[in-house]
C-alpha angles and dihedrals in degrees: 000000000000115000136195121207107218138145116257090253093048090050091050093053091047091049094050090052090058098055119106134173130214125201121176091342096311116118125201137164109273098215121049095180150312131264112220141192106174125214136158090282097062113008098089093039115038090011092056091047092052093047093049098045121349092167110201093338114115113217116221125193113227125202099206125020093226091047096051091048090051088052090052091049092050091048091056093043094051089046090053091241092301098115130025145194124217124215131210131189139161120267119266122033090000095058092037088058089060094055091084091050091049090054090048092053094045094047089053096041091239119150113244126166114208121189107185120177116241140203121281114293087209090055087211097134096035125182089042119187111294093009120143112217122210114192092206097052124024092188095066120101136165088273092068085075087074093065099086094043099045129082088210128018130182142159120213103216094164128034094241091058089069091078099060091036094057095043088054090046091055091047091061099036091056098042109097092197098049106026128127136111116351116196122195110179117209119200107221096235091049091051089065097038116109126227136174100248119194110250092232089069086072098049117127110273122197114196114202121213094217122207105227112214122221115252121247089249092052091050094047093050092046094049092048090053096046093049090058093056132080103184111039122168124202120217109204113207136181091278089073089063097042090050090046088231096143096118092043090053090050092048093046094050094046095045094057101023095245119159117225131206128198136233119212091263093044098050115117095026083114124017116270092235094064108122092236097044106100095179134231119001136211130012091355095032135121124259088246096057096040096049092049089047092056090054098039118114092197130035114200109196114196116190095339132130092210094233120190091260091055095048096034087242089312091298099102100081106074106161108120092228099038116150132186132228121182134195110193138144088223117073089203094058093037091060097060121118090019087282130176099254133225103180100194148092113305096225096049093043094053092049093052095042090049092055094047095046091047089054088053093049090235120180130165124244096240116131115172099330095104095048092047093049092049093047092051091049093048089054089051091047091054090051091052091050090055102045108139124189090203095059114104093235096048116142124178111250089233119042124220143116090294088073090081091042096056092100088057090053091044089057097041095047095032091227145114095188120131119213095232093052091049092052091049092051092049091048090055096043107048125075118275091239094049115119122228121204128198144149120168150028124029095321097080090057093048092045096048089053102034110027114103109208115203102176132042121265095011097119111075112179125166101205103140088086098009088215117193108226097034094100103078097030089047091050089057091053091047092050091051088053094044106029095165096057130074112248123206124195110211104203139159124226093252094054093043091056090048096058133352100134097123090064083084091050089054088057092047093051096040089239105145116215128171118223115206102193117195108202116192093150098246151046088283098176094056091041087059091048097051094044092045088058098050103272126120124239100289124171096333103095119078099242137142120251115270108236092213103046095024087224127126091256101108130105122330113259110235116206127194099214093171092060092052095048092048089066089065092057094260120144104241140194133190113216127194101150141037091252091055090047092052092049093047094049091049094049094044089062089060095054125099095200129063116283136206124201110196103207118188111209134177118249122246091034097107124099125276144185122348101176098313138119133199124205106230123168109257127187111263091208125039141153089227118083090209091060091047089052090050090052090051091051090051092054091051093049092048088060088063095046129090111252095224 
């Protein structure tokens, strides 16, 4: 047996260089590179190995461990799982920062390899710098926090353990049904320890993303169910994109006249203007999708996890005989809502179902309902695009006590812009193949409803975890995956302040991203939520403390975000009017460096409602009648919802 004497870290780098992936006969390298922030726990181990011989891996310098891991997640998501980035940090606060990113990847079923350093396996210097000691268990470290948010977790306490650890890591990273964050912890002394590895550990490995076919029984049961129904509705999830089943979805819907709605992850699989595409569904859905969903007698979920936002907390589907059919690579997700399950690849399943239903001459019972619903929504969409605070009949889209305070915001932010009008203007101005990226706040709801996608895979929303701070880091990862397309980060002021570190990395790497920052001086989405359920505005507006009441009810805090970003070398713009917005969007296209457009918008001017409900915990007992009323409304809506 041929052997190679290498350190654990050197062997890991060599192994990663030999991993390939094959999809439909096309083979590519699985790992493009590795994001790094070096500390004492990894710099002389994995850092030394990368400096000495990184192979084909490109090494990228992160600015924040969470941010770089979000970028790696977005890179894999935009690449439809077909190429990945790894991430390494030191143990302690560095690795702890990546826990949030691990949860984000796992919630979205996106492959992400994390390689945090760890404390000494020998324990000789314990407690080493940044080590957390637990008197009841000396084996615990910060990295154990990754266990509940990883799809696979391991700690390499001896060099030879690396071999089984990495083979298991690859098993999960290349399994479309079970993928997510994979954490392999590397004690810093073990990283530098040498071992005689068998040469066959470093052989080229090609991992195939297999397309699982539905069984004959699954197909028979699905066909029998569909034939019984007259008004089915398809819900297109992220699995449609990852399976590259966009054309098959289009063909299936057209062949049998079935409308389809989109989840956040599924949006832009098929263009928004398609006659059967009724848009986003659920809590952040359109009136067209939600009204058809209430009347549908069959819900066909394709590649969706049926989250509470998609199902409106399981209250959306009101037909007395509604049934559920799911097509999902994951048996776990396929089994939700007591559905008839097709546990298989979306593309292959749609092809086979199409053939069988065509043989049966199946056609839905829809007449003009789809066209009418879409027409009504398009009229509403045009109204939203044209909302004008200066018009005499203006009413905020979301009611609340801020209605009377809008003049105060107009003065403090020096703006009369509404959020819906700004989104409409951006949608018209940017290129049709440009990619928008978002994650949190009120923007995902507005975008799922309002954004008109013209090209496939141009809507990139992280909403499985709705992680504040993903937007800019994610935009960097998307740009690295799609270097020839413009990328726009759609981010609120609260999320921007939470994490925008990888904006600097975009400058360093020459990867131009465009940040569209919506500043309404508060956590507007949660302000809507609390006030919509009977509370006042409490701790969600960005205000100074009132010296008299000692509450956060003082003056609004204005922030010049453009000025701050300019210090990084970003081209910036300050926008207070539609004319300024149009000029900024036009000029940003001409830039070769990252840009930031600081857009001041009025609160309460985002979208709301459209025949949906969201189950939020409300106090059962309160001194405020409005909270008691909200609790009563919740009880009534729960009567209409499925219990599981």
